[in-house]
N, C-alpha and C positions, 0 to 999 in steps of 0.2 A: 510481363514487364513491356513499359512502355520506353520509347528512345526518341529525344529530340533533338532534331540536329539545325542547328543554326549554320548555313553553309554559306553567308554573304550578304550582299555585299563588300567590298572593301570601303572604308571611309563612312561607314553610318551607324556607328556608335560601338564599333563589336570590340575593342578593347576596353572601353568601360564596363561593357556587360562583361567578358572575361575577367576583367579585374574582381568586380562585384563575387559572381560566379567562385572565384578560386577564394577569397578571402572569406565566403561563407561557406567553403564546401564543408567542414564539420558538422557546422549547425545545419544543413541540406540534409546532410545524411541523416539527422535526428529525424528527418520527414521521410525518410525511405528515398531520396533525390540523392545521385551519385552525381557527382563533376570527375572525373575519373582522372589520376595523375595516368601518366604514359611510361616513366622511366624513375632510376631510384631516388634520384633530389627531390622530387612530387613527391615521391610516397613518403620520405620522410618529411617534408613539410605537412603533409596531410595527417601522419603521426603526432605528429607538435601540437597541430590545429585540435586535435582528436581529445590529447593528453591537458593543453593548457586554455585551448578556445583562442591563441595568437596565431599573429600571421605576421611578423615583425618584417619591415622593409628592411633592404630593398627587396623585394619578391621577386626570384628568378623568373626567367621567360619561359623557362622549361617547364616551370608549374603552373605560371598564373596563364600562360599559351600553350597550354600542354596539347594541344588539340591542332594548332597550329604546324607545332615540332611534329607531330603525326603526320599531318598533310604533307608537309616539306618532307619527310623521310620517306613516304608513301610517292611522291613525283620524282624523287633522287633515284630512288630504284627501279622507276618504272623507264624513265626517261631523262636521269641525269642532270636534272633541275638542280638548280646549285642551293645546297643548304644555307642560310644565312649566318654569318658568324653567333650573331645573337642566341642561335639555338646549338650549343656546342655540346661534343659529345653523347652524341642520340644513340641510342641501341637502332638494332633493325627492326624490320617492320614486324615481322613474326614475333620478336619479344616485347615490342609493346603492344601487341594482339593479347599476348597472354600476361601480360602486367593488367589488361584491363578486366580478361578474363577472370583473375586471379581475386579483383575487388568484387566484382559481381558475385562471385563463389561467396566471398568473406561476407559479403553485407547485405546481399540479397536484397538489394533495391528495388523498390516498384515502378522507378524512371530512372533513367540514365541520360544527363544531358552531355554533347559533343559541341561545341563550339569553335567554329575558325572559318574567317575570312577565307584563308588557304584555300579550302575547299571550292571556293568560287573558280579555282583553274583547273578542277580535274575535267570538265567539261569539255574543254577544247584543247586541253594539251594529253590528259590520259581518260578519256572516258571509262575505262575497264576497271577505275580503281574505284569506281563508284559500288562495284558488284561486288569487288575486293573487301570494300569496308561494311557493307552488308553483311558478308560472311561473318563479322565479328559479332552479329545481333541475330542470328538467326530466330525467327519465330517472334521478333517482338511487333510490337505496335509504334507505328512510326509515326511521327509528327515531322514534316518538313518548312523550315523556316528560312523566309529570304527577304531581304529589306533592299529597294532598290531606289535609287536618286535620280532626279533627272538629269540628262546623259551629262549638259554645260556644266550644272553644279557639281556633281561629282568628279567629273573630268579637269574640275580645276581645282578640286581639293585632293584628288589623286596624284594629280602633275605636283604640286606643292608638297606631297608626302616624298615624292620620290629625289623630288631638292633636297628637303630636307634629310634625306639618307646619301647626300653627295653626287646623285645622277649628274652626268653631262647631256644636258636636254637641249633644244631649242625651243623659243618660247611657242606657246600654242598659238599665238599671232601669226606666225611663221611654218616651219616646218613641223612644230613640235603636234602639232594635230596627227598628222596623217599614220605614225608607226599605232594608235591606236586603232583606228577604223579594223573593222575586220576581227576585232578581239573583244576578248569577252568586258573590257572597256568601253567599247560603244556598241555592243552587240548581246545585247541581255540573253537575248533566246539560247544563243551559242553557251551562254555559263549556264542557263536555267534549265532547258530543255532535256538535257542527259540527265539530270538529278529527278526530272518527275517519269521518265523511261525507265530508270533504275528503280525505282522506290513507288510502282504503280499505282499502290494502295494506300501509299503515304497519305496522311491529311495534309493539305497544302495551307501555307500560311504564308500569303505575297503581301509585303505591305510597301507602303509607298513612303519613305523616308520622311516627308510633311504630315504623313498619318504618325507616322512614330514619335515625332518630336511634339504634334497636339497630345499624343498618351502619357508624355511627361518625360520621354527618352527612352532610350533602348531597351536598358534594365525594365524598368514600368512597363514598357510594352511588349517584351519577353515573356516576363511573368504572365500577364494577362493571357498572351496568347498561345502559350506553352500549356495553359490551366491544369498548374500544379497542386492547386489546392492546397496551400502551406497551412497547416493549424497555427492559431492565433500565440502558441507559447514558441513557435518559430519565426514565423513572421516577425513578433516584434523585437526579436531578438537579435536579426540581422544588420549587419555594419552597413552603412549608409553606401552608397555609390560616390563614386569619387572621379572626377573629370579627368582622362589619359588619353596620350598620342595627341599632344596638341600642336593646333597644325600652324604653319606659318602664314603672317596675313600676307592676303595678296599684293599689298602695299609693299611689301618686302622681297615678293618673287625675283624679280631681276635682279636686286644685290645677290640673292643666295644663287643664282642660275649663274651670273658672271663671275662669281667667286669660283666656282666648282669651274669655271672653264679655264680662268686666268690663274689662279693662285695655286702652290702646291698644296696636296690635301692636306697636312696639319692647317696650315691658316686659313685654306676654305671651311674647315671642320670648326672654327675657332669661329668665324664671321657666322657661320648658319645660327652654333651654338648661341653665340651673341642676338641673334636676330631674333629666338626664340626666349630672349628673358626681356622684363619690362627695361626700358631704356628710360632714362628721364628725361621728362620734356620733351616727349615724342609724340604728337598728337596724330595717329593715324586716320585716314577715311573711313569711313563707313565702307565695310567688307562688300555689300551688293551694290556697291555703286563704280565698282573697280570692272572696266572691259579687259579681257585676256586673251579673247579671241578673234575680234574683229568682223564684221559684218560677211565677208567672204567666208571664212572659216563656220562659223555660227550656220550658214548656211548649207554647208558641206555637211557636217556634224547630224545637222535637221534631217537630208536627204539619205545619209546611211542611217540615221534610224527608225526610217519608217518600217522596215520591215519587222522589228523587233516591236513599234508600237502597235502594229496591228495585230501581231501575235497576242503582246500583252490585251488588248482591247478584247479582242476572242475570248481569252482566259477569262476576264472579269464580267462581262459583256456591256462594261462601258468603260469610257477614257482611263487608263491607268494613271496617265499624267496630266490632267483638266488643261493646265496650261501651258500643254508642249508647244504651241506654235511662239508663246515669247521666247524660244531659245532663237530664234532667228533677228531678234532687235537686241541690237547691243546694249550694255551698259553705258551710263553718261559720262565715265572718266576712263579713256584708255587708258591702258597700264602703263606707257611710254611717259604718258604726260604726268602722270601720277608721281614716277619712279624719279624723273628729273626737281619737279616742285619740292620732293622730300629728298633728296640728296644732300643739301647744307645741312637740314636738321639732325638727318640721321648721323652723318660723319660727326657731328658737335657731341648728340646723344652718346654714340661711342667711345669718343674720348671723354665726355663726363662722368660715364659709366666705368671707368676704368681700363677700357677692353683696350687691346694692343693697339701703338699707334698706327703700324702701318696699316690695320684694317681703316682707319678713320681715313685716313690716308688714300687708301683705294677707292672707299665709297666717294671721297670728294671729288676725284679726278677721274670717276667714269663715264665714259661716254656712253650715252644710253641711244642708242636708235630707236627710230620710230618702228 
């Protein structure tokens, strides 16, 4: 039996990949490929897929992102890491392991896929969990799949993801960068090396996110790198991927950040939700023109990443991020200037879009510091 382990990183298309794998779980089983459930709700939904071929929306997070649920539960039992509320009522790790083992015995798959960006946290927080996970699949032929994004681009997206979920953060141009330094979010060796050591005989598929995009995105790239060899009768019937886990536009991050700090939580959530929806006649500047870090913090990030860069270069035999030096150069439009220029139009768009008047007033009167 083969085991394909997608271990992250965050913000590299993992949610789109999980959604694709889960919605096609029954079809993949026809080809001997198991994307296993880990608890009762997922098992029930898998049975429905097998019976009817359908996966009605909304898809429960415990089913679609079952292996994130497994990873969160393992971290919780090991180091009391909090389980987020979108993964409710999870069984214990031992029961999850038995659930996976039961599916392997019943379906006798030739390949098992586990896909969880939350696995990226194991090496730094509880590296022993990597060995625990390998114990679920003794004797399997393993491939490790990891996608890494240039650190400045990754952190811009990850910081925005945290703001989307209501975190109270400083901007990256000020003190918001420092908490990431020395963590898996800026030290890629810390994230990846324990997995390589934990699976020393595994085939490693280590991908630059730019390569993933050039290959057609996270789904197309994973299907190729995992070497699943889908028969045409299955491949032609797979449901297409759909984009998932949309990010906040970088021009809107300052408004979400200020809302989380200054508004009551329900109102802050309303504002973030509004910022994620199409707003009438709101023209946003190109994402790749907005500078979130500033020159000094860009230099700090580049200096902090040099150790990981050297390690990745040694593993690949050539630069992993060929344009890494560009990290030090700011993009042309500083975030505060973009936010100030956008503020009147955003307030008007919120009002026109039928959102609460208090949100429009908040945006219209917001003071945006440099």
